[in-house]
A tleap script that builds the chain and sets N, CA, C and O, in Angstrom:
source leaprc.protein.ff14SB
mol = sequence {
  NMET PRO ILE GLU HIE SER GLU THR ARG THR
  LEU SER GLU GLY ASP VAL GLU PHE ALA ALA
  VAL ASN PHE THR GLY GLN LEU ASP SER GLY
  GLU THR ILE SER ALA VAL SER VAL SER GLU
  VAL ASP SER SER HIE ASP ALA VAL SER GLY
  GLY ASP LEU THR ILE SER SER ALA THR ALA
  ASN ASP ALA THR LEU VAL ILE GLU GLY GLU
  THR VAL ALA ILE GLY LYS ALA ALA GLN TRP
  THR VAL SER GLY GLN LEU ASN ASP GLY GLY
  PRO ASN SER ASP GLY THR TYR ARG CYS LYS
  VAL THR VAL THR THR SER ALA SER ARG THR
  LYS VAL ARG VAL TYR ARG PHE LYS ALA CGLU
}
set mol.1.N position { 0.842 -1.183 0.000 }
set mol.1.CA position { 0.000 0.000 0.000 }
set mol.1.C position { 0.884 1.243 0.000 }
set mol.1.O position { 1.943 1.253 0.628 }
set mol.2.N position { 0.457 2.281 -0.696 }
set mol.2.CA position { 1.240 3.518 -0.723 }
set mol.2.C position { 1.278 4.197 0.647 }
set mol.2.O position { 0.406 3.981 1.489 }
set mol.3.N position { 2.282 5.001 0.846 }
set mol.3.CA position { 2.395 5.806 2.059 }
set mol.3.C position { 1.339 6.902 2.013 }
set mol.3.O position { 1.193 7.578 0.994 }
set mol.4.N position { 0.595 7.086 3.115 }
set mol.4.CA position { -0.392 8.172 3.183 }
set mol.4.C position { 0.283 9.418 3.737 }
set mol.4.O position { 0.933 9.375 4.782 }
set mol.5.N position { 0.123 10.514 3.035 }
set mol.5.CA position { 0.673 11.804 3.440 }
set mol.5.C position { 0.061 12.228 4.769 }
set mol.5.O position { -1.109 11.941 5.023 }
set mol.6.N position { 0.812 12.891 5.604 }
set mol.6.CA position { 0.360 13.230 6.959 }
set mol.6.C position { -0.703 14.324 7.012 }
set mol.6.O position { -1.482 14.374 7.964 }
set mol.7.N position { -0.748 15.189 6.022 }
set mol.7.CA position { -1.691 16.305 6.043 }
set mol.7.C position { -3.033 15.897 5.441 }
set mol.7.O position { -3.074 15.180 4.441 }
set mol.8.N position { -4.141 16.354 6.052 }
set mol.8.CA position { -5.484 16.172 5.500 }
set mol.8.C position { -6.112 17.543 5.357 }
set mol.8.O position { -6.213 18.283 6.335 }
set mol.9.N position { -6.536 17.894 4.147 }
set mol.9.CA position { -7.193 19.175 3.892 }
set mol.9.C position { -8.696 19.008 3.963 }
set mol.9.O position { -9.214 17.937 3.646 }
set mol.10.N position { -9.414 20.062 4.377 }
set mol.10.CA position { -10.873 20.053 4.367 }
set mol.10.C position { -11.343 20.666 3.062 }
set mol.10.O position { -10.869 21.727 2.656 }
set mol.11.N position { -12.279 19.993 2.410 }
set mol.11.CA position { -12.775 20.411 1.107 }
set mol.11.C position { -14.289 20.511 1.169 }
set mol.11.O position { -14.970 19.523 1.440 }
set mol.12.N position { -14.814 21.700 0.920 }
set mol.12.CA position { -16.252 21.932 0.920 }
set mol.12.C position { -16.746 22.006 -0.515 }
set mol.12.O position { -15.988 22.368 -1.415 }
set mol.13.N position { -17.996 21.670 -0.734 }
set mol.13.CA position { -18.562 21.727 -2.075 }
set mol.13.C position { -18.340 23.119 -2.662 }
set mol.13.O position { -18.643 24.127 -2.023 }
set mol.14.N position { -17.811 23.163 -3.879 }
set mol.14.CA position { -17.536 24.433 -4.543 }
set mol.14.C position { -16.113 24.929 -4.362 }
set mol.14.O position { -15.681 25.825 -5.087 }
set mol.15.N position { -15.368 24.364 -3.408 }
set mol.15.CA position { -13.978 24.771 -3.205 }
set mol.15.C position { -13.108 24.345 -4.380 }
set mol.15.O position { -13.345 23.310 -5.002 }
set mol.16.N position { -12.107 25.152 -4.672 }
set mol.16.CA position { -11.018 24.762 -5.556 }
set mol.16.C position { -9.765 24.923 -4.715 }
set mol.16.O position { -9.446 26.030 -4.281 }
set mol.17.N position { -9.058 23.837 -4.482 }
set mol.17.CA position { -7.940 23.820 -3.538 }
set mol.17.C position { -6.646 23.463 -4.261 }
set mol.17.O position { -6.620 22.567 -5.105 }
set mol.18.N position { -5.576 24.173 -3.922 }
set mol.18.CA position { -4.236 23.842 -4.395 }
set mol.18.C position { -3.660 22.826 -3.421 }
set mol.18.O position { -3.783 22.998 -2.208 }
set mol.19.N position { -3.042 21.783 -3.926 }
set mol.19.CA position { -2.416 20.779 -3.064 }
set mol.19.C position { -1.028 20.466 -3.600 }
set mol.19.O position { -0.774 20.583 -4.799 }
set mol.20.N position { -0.137 20.070 -2.707 }
set mol.20.CA position { 1.222 19.733 -3.116 }
set mol.20.C position { 1.830 18.756 -2.121 }
set mol.20.O position { 1.533 18.800 -0.927 }
set mol.21.N position { 2.679 17.883 -2.624 }
set mol.21.CA position { 3.405 16.926 -1.796 }
set mol.21.C position { 4.896 17.126 -2.043 }
set mol.21.O position { 5.346 17.153 -3.188 }
set mol.22.N position { 5.650 17.266 -0.969 }
set mol.22.CA position { 7.090 17.454 -1.018 }
set mol.22.C position { 7.772 16.085 -1.120 }
set mol.22.O position { 7.612 15.243 -0.237 }
set mol.23.N position { 8.525 15.870 -2.186 }
set mol.23.CA position { 9.253 14.615 -2.375 }
set mol.23.C position { 10.756 14.781 -2.137 }
set mol.23.O position { 11.518 13.858 -2.425 }
set mol.24.N position { 11.199 15.916 -1.627 }
set mol.24.CA position { 12.627 16.187 -1.463 }
set mol.24.C position { 13.353 15.050 -0.757 }
set mol.24.O position { 14.408 14.615 -1.218 }
set mol.25.N position { 12.811 14.567 0.341 }
set mol.25.CA position { 13.463 13.515 1.125 }
set mol.25.C position { 13.534 12.169 0.437 }
set mol.25.O position { 14.296 11.299 0.857 }
set mol.26.N position { 12.751 11.984 -0.615 }
set mol.26.CA position { 12.753 10.711 -1.332 }
set mol.26.C position { 13.547 10.760 -2.633 }
set mol.26.O position { 13.681 9.746 -3.317 }
set mol.27.N position { 14.071 11.930 -2.975 }
set mol.27.CA position { 14.827 12.092 -4.214 }
set mol.27.C position { 16.322 12.147 -3.926 }
set mol.27.O position { 16.751 12.694 -2.910 }
set mol.28.N position { 17.106 11.575 -4.832 }
set mol.28.CA position { 18.555 11.642 -4.711 }
set mol.28.C position { 19.039 13.046 -5.068 }
set mol.28.O position { 18.303 13.827 -5.671 }
set mol.29.N position { 20.267 13.361 -4.697 }
set mol.29.CA position { 20.861 14.654 -5.013 }
set mol.29.C position { 20.824 14.879 -6.523 }
set mol.29.O position { 21.269 14.022 -7.287 }
set mol.30.N position { 20.299 16.020 -6.958 }
set mol.30.CA position { 20.212 16.357 -8.370 }
set mol.30.C position { 19.015 15.755 -9.089 }
set mol.30.O position { 18.738 16.123 -10.230 }
set mol.31.N position { 18.303 14.841 -8.449 }
set mol.31.CA position { 17.133 14.205 -9.062 }
set mol.31.C position { 15.923 15.125 -8.940 }
set mol.31.O position { 15.732 15.769 -7.908 }
set mol.32.N position { 15.115 15.188 -9.978 }
set mol.32.CA position { 13.905 16.006 -9.967 }
set mol.32.C position { 12.717 15.186 -10.460 }
set mol.32.O position { 12.877 14.087 -10.991 }
set mol.33.N position { 11.532 15.741 -10.275 }
set mol.33.CA position { 10.306 15.101 -10.742 }
set mol.33.C position { 10.098 15.480 -12.203 }
set mol.33.O position { 10.132 16.658 -12.557 }
set mol.34.N position { 9.884 14.474 -13.048 }
set mol.34.CA position { 9.702 14.739 -14.476 }
set mol.34.C position { 8.264 14.550 -14.943 }
set mol.34.O position { 7.891 15.072 -15.994 }
set mol.35.N position { 7.444 13.814 -14.186 }
set mol.35.CA position { 6.037 13.607 -14.559 }
set mol.35.C position { 5.212 13.386 -13.298 }
set mol.35.O position { 5.685 12.791 -12.330 }
set mol.36.N position { 3.964 13.874 -13.322 }
set mol.36.CA position { 3.058 13.747 -12.173 }
set mol.36.C position { 1.707 13.255 -12.668 }
set mol.36.O position { 1.185 13.739 -13.673 }
set mol.37.N position { 1.150 12.291 -11.952 }
set mol.37.CA position { -0.200 11.801 -12.215 }
set mol.37.C position { -0.950 11.777 -10.888 }
set mol.37.O position { -0.419 11.295 -9.887 }
set mol.38.N position { -2.181 12.292 -10.869 }
set mol.38.CA position { -3.000 12.299 -9.657 }
set mol.38.C position { -4.363 11.724 -10.013 }
set mol.38.O position { -4.986 12.149 -10.986 }
set mol.39.N position { -4.826 10.753 -9.223 }
set mol.39.CA position { -6.139 10.162 -9.460 }
set mol.39.C position { -6.850 9.937 -8.133 }
set mol.39.O position { -6.209 9.757 -7.098 }
set mol.40.N position { -8.181 9.949 -8.172 }
set mol.40.CA position { -8.970 9.689 -6.969 }
set mol.40.C position { -9.003 8.184 -6.709 }
set mol.40.O position { -9.212 7.394 -7.630 }
set mol.41.N position { -8.797 7.794 -5.458 }
set mol.41.CA position { -8.844 6.388 -5.054 }
set mol.41.C position { -9.731 6.243 -3.826 }
set mol.41.O position { -10.046 7.230 -3.162 }
set mol.42.N position { -10.132 5.013 -3.526 }
set mol.42.CA position { -10.951 4.773 -2.340 }
set mol.42.C position { -10.060 4.431 -1.151 }
set mol.42.O position { -8.836 4.532 -1.242 }
set mol.43.N position { -10.668 4.027 -0.037 }
set mol.43.CA position { -9.905 3.770 1.183 }
set mol.43.C position { -8.956 2.585 1.038 }
set mol.43.O position { -8.038 2.428 1.844 }
set mol.44.N position { -9.166 1.750 0.022 }
set mol.44.CA position { -8.244 0.641 -0.256 }
set mol.44.C position { -7.198 1.038 -1.296 }
set mol.44.O position { -6.384 0.212 -1.710 }
set mol.45.N position { -7.222 2.297 -1.713 }
set mol.45.CA position { -6.309 2.867 -2.705 }
set mol.45.C position { -6.546 2.315 -4.103 }
set mol.45.O position { -5.633 2.288 -4.929 }
set mol.46.N position { -7.788 1.870 -4.369 }
set mol.46.CA position { -8.185 1.451 -5.710 }
set mol.46.C position { -8.790 2.650 -6.434 }
set mol.46.O position { -9.431 3.494 -5.807 }
set mol.47.N position { -8.594 2.731 -7.743 }
set mol.47.CA position { -9.122 3.853 -8.524 }
set mol.47.C position { -10.640 3.926 -8.424 }
set mol.47.O position { -11.326 2.904 -8.441 }
set mol.48.N position { -11.155 5.151 -8.320 }
set mol.48.CA position { -12.597 5.394 -8.269 }
set mol.48.C position { -13.027 5.870 -9.648 }
set mol.48.O position { -12.595 6.927 -10.107 }
set mol.49.N position { -13.873 5.095 -10.305 }
set mol.49.CA position { -14.380 5.466 -11.618 }
set mol.49.C position { -15.494 6.491 -11.452 }
set mol.49.O position { -16.441 6.257 -10.701 }
set mol.50.N position { -15.390 7.628 -12.147 }
set mol.50.CA position { -16.421 8.660 -12.039 }
set mol.50.C position { -16.519 9.240 -10.645 }
set mol.50.O position { -17.619 9.508 -10.162 }
set mol.51.N position { -15.381 9.438 -9.989 }
set mol.51.CA position { -15.351 9.921 -8.610 }
set mol.51.C position { -15.905 11.320 -8.443 }
set mol.51.O position { -16.296 11.972 -9.411 }
set mol.52.N position { -15.932 11.772 -7.192 }
set mol.52.CA position { -16.512 13.058 -6.843 }
set mol.52.C position { -15.533 14.220 -6.941 }
set mol.52.O position { -15.941 15.375 -6.819 }
set mol.53.N position { -14.260 13.943 -7.157 }
set mol.53.CA position { -13.265 15.006 -7.222 }
set mol.53.C position { -12.912 15.328 -8.667 }
set mol.53.O position { -12.871 14.446 -9.525 }
set mol.54.N position { -12.658 16.611 -8.920 }
set mol.54.CA position { -12.120 17.049 -10.203 }
set mol.54.C position { -10.678 17.452 -9.952 }
set mol.54.O position { -10.404 18.363 -9.171 }
set mol.55.N position { -9.766 16.770 -10.614 }
set mol.55.CA position { -8.336 16.983 -10.413 }
set mol.55.C position { -7.766 17.564 -11.700 }
set mol.55.O position { -8.027 17.052 -12.789 }
set mol.56.N position { -6.982 18.641 -11.569 }
set mol.56.CA position { -6.406 19.262 -12.764 }
set mol.56.C position { -5.031 19.836 -12.460 }
set mol.56.O position { -4.624 19.943 -11.303 }
set mol.57.N position { -4.335 20.197 -13.507 }
set mol.57.CA position { -3.043 20.896 -13.433 }
set mol.57.C position { -1.988 20.141 -12.634 }
set mol.57.O position { -1.198 20.759 -11.921 }
set mol.58.N position { -1.964 18.815 -12.742 }
set mol.58.CA position { -0.953 18.021 -12.038 }
set mol.58.C position { 0.390 18.176 -12.735 }
set mol.58.O position { 0.522 17.898 -13.926 }
set mol.59.N position { 1.386 18.626 -11.972 }
set mol.59.CA position { 2.702 18.891 -12.540 }
set mol.59.C position { 3.737 18.958 -11.420 }
set mol.59.O position { 3.390 19.020 -10.241 }
set mol.60.N position { 5.002 18.945 -11.803 }
set mol.60.CA position { 6.071 19.232 -10.847 }
set mol.60.C position { 6.107 20.741 -10.629 }
set mol.60.O position { 5.781 21.513 -11.531 }
set mol.61.N position { 6.502 21.155 -9.433 }
set mol.61.CA position { 6.548 22.593 -9.164 }
set mol.61.C position { 7.621 23.272 -10.015 }
set mol.61.O position { 8.753 22.798 -10.109 }
set mol.62.N position { 7.232 24.405 -10.638 }
set mol.62.CA position { 8.173 25.160 -11.467 }
set mol.62.C position { 8.619 26.449 -10.790 }
set mol.62.O position { 9.255 27.307 -11.403 }
set mol.63.N position { 8.273 26.565 -9.518 }
set mol.63.CA position { 8.720 27.680 -8.677 }
set mol.63.C position { 8.897 27.138 -7.262 }
set mol.63.O position { 8.328 26.104 -6.915 }
set mol.64.N position { 9.676 27.828 -6.458 }
set mol.64.CA position { 9.854 27.426 -5.069 }
set mol.64.C position { 8.514 27.479 -4.348 }
set mol.64.O position { 7.755 28.433 -4.515 }
set mol.65.N position { 8.220 26.451 -3.543 }
set mol.65.CA position { 6.984 26.378 -2.760 }
set mol.65.C position { 7.315 26.247 -1.287 }
set mol.65.O position { 8.404 25.802 -0.926 }
set mol.66.N position { 6.376 26.633 -0.434 }
set mol.66.CA position { 6.470 26.336 0.991 }
set mol.66.C position { 5.370 25.331 1.294 }
set mol.66.O position { 4.187 25.632 1.135 }
set mol.67.N position { 5.759 24.130 1.731 }
set mol.67.CA position { 4.823 23.054 2.048 }
set mol.67.C position { 5.037 22.662 3.499 }
set mol.67.O position { 6.128 22.239 3.882 }
set mol.68.N position { 3.992 22.805 4.304 }
set mol.68.CA position { 4.051 22.499 5.736 }
set mol.68.C position { 5.262 23.165 6.396 }
set mol.68.O position { 5.952 22.552 7.211 }
set mol.69.N position { 5.512 24.429 6.034 }
set mol.69.CA position { 6.572 25.213 6.650 }
set mol.69.C position { 7.964 24.982 6.082 }
set mol.69.O position { 8.920 25.609 6.539 }
set mol.70.N position { 8.103 24.105 5.107 }
set mol.70.CA position { 9.410 23.810 4.522 }
set mol.70.C position { 9.485 24.360 3.102 }
set mol.70.O position { 8.581 24.134 2.298 }
set mol.71.N position { 10.562 25.084 2.793 }
set mol.71.CA position { 10.770 25.602 1.447 }
set mol.71.C position { 11.230 24.460 0.547 }
set mol.71.O position { 12.178 23.744 0.867 }
set mol.72.N position { 10.544 24.304 -0.582 }
set mol.72.CA position { 10.806 23.187 -1.495 }
set mol.72.C position { 11.330 23.739 -2.819 }
set mol.72.O position { 10.702 24.602 -3.434 }
set mol.73.N position { 12.475 23.237 -3.247 }
set mol.73.CA position { 13.109 23.695 -4.485 }
set mol.73.C position { 12.301 23.271 -5.713 }
set mol.73.O position { 11.482 22.353 -5.654 }
set mol.74.N position { 12.549 23.950 -6.807 }
set mol.74.CA position { 11.905 23.639 -8.086 }
set mol.74.C position { 12.153 22.171 -8.451 }
set mol.74.O position { 13.270 21.669 -8.329 }
set mol.75.N position { 11.089 21.495 -8.902 }
set mol.75.CA position { 11.196 20.112 -9.352 }
set mol.75.C position { 11.209 19.066 -8.264 }
set mol.75.O position { 11.438 17.889 -8.541 }
set mol.76.N position { 10.967 19.477 -7.021 }
set mol.76.CA position { 11.021 18.535 -5.896 }
set mol.76.C position { 9.650 18.241 -5.296 }
set mol.76.O position { 9.555 17.473 -4.339 }
set mol.77.N position { 8.576 18.841 -5.842 }
set mol.77.CA position { 7.221 18.621 -5.315 }
set mol.77.C position { 6.257 18.332 -6.457 }
set mol.77.O position { 6.452 18.782 -7.586 }
set mol.78.N position { 5.213 17.572 -6.139 }
set mol.78.CA position { 4.091 17.375 -7.061 }
set mol.78.C position { 3.005 18.339 -6.635 }
set mol.78.O position { 2.741 18.479 -5.441 }
set mol.79.N position { 2.365 19.011 -7.587 }
set mol.79.CA position { 1.304 19.961 -7.249 }
set mol.79.C position { 0.131 19.772 -8.195 }
set mol.79.O position { 0.303 19.337 -9.334 }
set mol.80.N position { -1.073 20.104 -7.712 }
set mol.80.CA position { -2.286 19.984 -8.516 }
set mol.80.C position { -3.387 20.799 -7.866 }
set mol.80.O position { -3.242 21.266 -6.737 }
set mol.81.N position { -4.500 20.970 -8.589 }
set mol.81.CA position { -5.684 21.592 -8.002 }
set mol.81.C position { -6.790 20.549 -7.963 }
set mol.81.O position { -6.851 19.644 -8.796 }
set mol.82.N position { -7.661 20.701 -6.974 }
set mol.82.CA position { -8.755 19.755 -6.787 }
set mol.82.C position { -10.000 20.517 -6.372 }
set mol.82.O position { -9.926 21.468 -5.594 }
set mol.83.N position { -11.133 20.101 -6.889 }
set mol.83.CA position { -12.415 20.624 -6.423 }
set mol.83.C position { -13.289 19.416 -6.148 }
set mol.83.O position { -13.075 18.343 -6.712 }
set mol.84.N position { -14.280 19.594 -5.274 }
set mol.84.CA position { -15.026 18.419 -4.870 }
set mol.84.C position { -16.480 18.668 -4.597 }
set mol.84.O position { -16.957 19.803 -4.599 }
set mol.85.N position { -17.168 17.589 -4.364 }
set mol.85.CA position { -18.581 17.591 -4.015 }
set mol.85.C position { -18.734 17.062 -2.597 }
set mol.85.O position { -17.801 16.492 -2.031 }
set mol.86.N position { -19.908 17.253 -2.033 }
set mol.86.CA position { -20.171 16.692 -0.718 }
set mol.86.C position { -20.237 15.182 -0.812 }
set mol.86.O position { -20.563 14.627 -1.861 }
set mol.87.N position { -19.926 14.523 0.288 }
set mol.87.CA position { -19.963 13.069 0.352 }
set mol.87.C position { -21.340 12.548 -0.042 }
set mol.87.O position { -22.356 13.038 0.451 }
set mol.88.N position { -21.374 11.554 -0.930 }
set mol.88.CA position { -22.649 11.001 -1.390 }
set mol.88.C position { -22.917 9.595 -0.872 }
set mol.88.O position { -23.849 8.939 -1.337 }
set mol.89.N position { -22.119 9.118 0.082 }
set mol.89.CA position { -22.305 7.775 0.610 }
set mol.89.C position { -21.730 6.694 -0.284 }
set mol.89.O position { -21.955 5.507 -0.047 }
set mol.90.N position { -20.992 7.091 -1.308 }
set mol.90.CA position { -20.410 6.135 -2.242 }
set mol.90.C position { -19.138 5.506 -1.700 }
set mol.90.O position { -19.043 5.230 -0.505 }
set mol.91.N position { -18.148 5.273 -2.579 }
set mol.91.CA position { -16.937 4.565 -2.165 }
set mol.91.C position { -16.139 5.310 -1.098 }
set mol.91.O position { -15.289 4.714 -0.437 }
set mol.92.N position { -16.400 6.583 -0.926 }
set mol.92.CA position { -15.705 7.375 0.094 }
set mol.92.C position { -16.668 7.741 1.212 }
set mol.92.O position { -16.668 8.878 1.683 }
set mol.93.N position { -17.486 6.792 1.639 }
set mol.93.CA position { -18.565 7.084 2.578 }
set mol.93.C position { -18.082 7.519 3.957 }
set mol.93.O position { -18.879 7.990 4.767 }
set mol.94.N position { -16.796 7.368 4.234 }
set mol.94.CA position { -16.283 7.878 5.508 }
set mol.94.C position { -16.048 9.379 5.444 }
set mol.94.O position { -15.624 9.982 6.430 }
set mol.95.N position { -16.320 9.992 4.287 }
set mol.95.CA position { -16.161 11.432 4.139 }
set mol.95.C position { -14.751 11.853 3.792 }
set mol.95.O position { -14.472 13.048 3.695 }
set mol.96.N position { -13.848 10.892 3.601 }
set mol.96.CA position { -12.480 11.205 3.243 }
set mol.96.C position { -12.230 10.801 1.799 }
set mol.96.O position { -12.459 9.655 1.414 }
set mol.97.N position { -11.760 11.753 1.008 }
set mol.97.CA position { -11.405 11.484 -0.377 }
set mol.97.C position { -9.896 11.336 -0.439 }
set mol.97.O position { -9.168 12.082 0.215 }
set mol.98.N position { -9.431 10.388 -1.214 }
set mol.98.CA position { -8.003 10.134 -1.311 }
set mol.98.C position { -7.545 10.321 -2.756 }
set mol.98.O position { -8.208 9.886 -3.697 }
set mol.99.N position { -6.402 10.973 -2.906 }
set mol.99.CA position { -5.785 11.138 -4.218 }
set mol.99.C position { -4.468 10.384 -4.213 }
set mol.99.O position { -3.636 10.575 -3.326 }
set mol.100.N position { -4.283 9.530 -5.203 }
set mol.100.CA position { -3.002 8.842 -5.358 }
set mol.100.C position { -2.123 9.711 -6.241 }
set mol.100.O position { -2.490 10.044 -7.367 }
set mol.101.N position { -0.960 10.075 -5.719 }
set mol.101.CA position { -0.015 10.940 -6.416 }
set mol.101.C position { 1.165 10.073 -6.855 }
set mol.101.O position { 1.890 9.534 -6.019 }
set mol.102.N position { 1.353 9.944 -8.160 }
set mol.102.CA position { 2.445 9.136 -8.701 }
set mol.102.C position { 3.390 10.061 -9.453 }
set mol.102.O position { 2.969 10.818 -10.328 }
set mol.103.N position { 4.668 9.995 -9.107 }
set mol.103.CA position { 5.657 10.812 -9.811 }
set mol.103.C position { 6.716 9.911 -10.434 }
set mol.103.O position { 7.082 8.874 -9.882 }
set mol.104.N position { 7.193 10.334 -11.589 }
set mol.104.CA position { 8.338 9.703 -12.229 }
set mol.104.C position { 9.469 10.712 -12.128 }
set mol.104.O position { 9.264 11.907 -12.342 }
set mol.105.N position { 10.661 10.232 -11.803 }
set mol.105.CA position { 11.777 11.148 -11.587 }
set mol.105.C position { 12.731 11.150 -12.774 }
set mol.105.O position { 12.639 10.320 -13.679 }
set mol.106.N position { 13.649 12.110 -12.740 }
set mol.106.CA position { 14.656 12.223 -13.792 }
set mol.106.C position { 15.560 10.993 -13.836 }
set mol.106.O position { 16.250 10.773 -14.832 }
set mol.107.N position { 15.568 10.190 -12.772 }
set mol.107.CA position { 16.350 8.951 -12.729 }
set mol.107.C position { 15.480 7.737 -13.075 }
set mol.107.O position { 15.870 6.597 -12.822 }
set mol.108.N position { 14.299 7.989 -13.654 }
set mol.108.CA position { 13.348 6.941 -14.061 }
set mol.108.C position { 12.852 6.097 -12.892 }
set mol.108.O position { 12.544 4.918 -13.062 }
set mol.109.N position { 12.773 6.696 -11.711 }
set mol.109.CA position { 12.185 6.020 -10.554 }
set mol.109.C position { 10.752 6.500 -10.391 }
set mol.109.O position { 10.405 7.593 -10.840 }
set mol.110.N position { 9.915 5.684 -9.748 }
set mol.110.CA position { 8.519 6.034 -9.492 }
set mol.110.C position { 8.281 6.079 -7.995 }
set mol.110.O position { 8.711 5.188 -7.263 }
set mol.111.N position { 7.590 7.126 -7.538 }
set mol.111.CA position { 7.225 7.290 -6.131 }
set mol.111.C position { 5.721 7.493 -6.056 }
set mol.111.O position { 5.151 8.202 -6.886 }
set mol.112.N position { 5.068 6.878 -5.068 }
set mol.112.CA position { 3.618 6.970 -4.917 }
set mol.112.C position { 3.284 7.387 -3.488 }
set mol.112.O position { 3.811 6.825 -2.528 }
set mol.113.N position { 2.400 8.383 -3.359 }
set mol.113.CA position { 1.902 8.822 -2.056 }
set mol.113.C position { 0.396 9.006 -2.163 }
set mol.113.O position { -0.126 9.229 -3.255 }
set mol.114.N position { -0.305 8.913 -1.039 }
set mol.114.CA position { -1.749 9.148 -1.006 }
set mol.114.C position { -2.001 10.387 -0.161 }
set mol.114.O position { -1.477 10.509 0.946 }
set mol.115.N position { -2.803 11.303 -0.686 }
set mol.115.CA position { -3.112 12.585 -0.048 }
set mol.115.C position { -4.600 12.601 0.254 }
set mol.115.O position { -5.401 12.229 -0.604 }
set mol.116.N position { -4.992 13.023 1.457 }
set mol.116.CA position { -6.397 12.960 1.887 }
set mol.116.C position { -7.067 14.326 1.917 }
set mol.116.O position { -6.462 15.337 2.274 }
set mol.117.N position { -8.347 14.319 1.525 }
set mol.117.CA position { -9.224 15.479 1.652 }
set mol.117.C position { -10.442 15.050 2.443 }
set mol.117.O position { -11.039 14.014 2.151 }
set mol.118.N position { -10.818 15.832 3.441 }
set mol.118.CA position { -12.009 15.560 4.250 }
set mol.118.C position { -13.170 16.352 3.677 }
set mol.118.O position { -13.071 17.565 3.497 }
set mol.119.N position { -14.284 15.662 3.387 }
set mol.119.CA position { -15.481 16.329 2.861 }
set mol.119.C position { -16.182 17.069 3.986 }
set mol.119.O position { -16.287 16.568 5.105 }
set mol.120.N position { -16.657 18.263 3.678 }
set mol.120.CA position { -17.349 19.082 4.683 }
set mol.120.C position { -18.784 19.268 4.285 }
set mol.120.O position { -19.542 19.927 4.996 }
savepdb mol mol.pdb
quit
């Protein structure tokens, strides 16, 4: 199972939220993120077909970011925007939406993390 990111954001219907995961500690010196994919998954980390989240603009950061108080260099974080709906009792009936973040690095390695959003 993928590692679940420690931060959980609250997402209300109509919100558009910027999200980012810092991969600095998992990358070798000089290694950067070359591709980012983000998809909605359920509590078992299986893909949700026709899920409640709209995910867009998934990419590596092209500017310095501050994530959880830490400054992150260019190419060391995955970032995307997400908007959502209220919980409908479907595959995410616990009210938590999960996004699987998959990155490919300049060294052709793949890293996977799960990021949580709490429905409000």
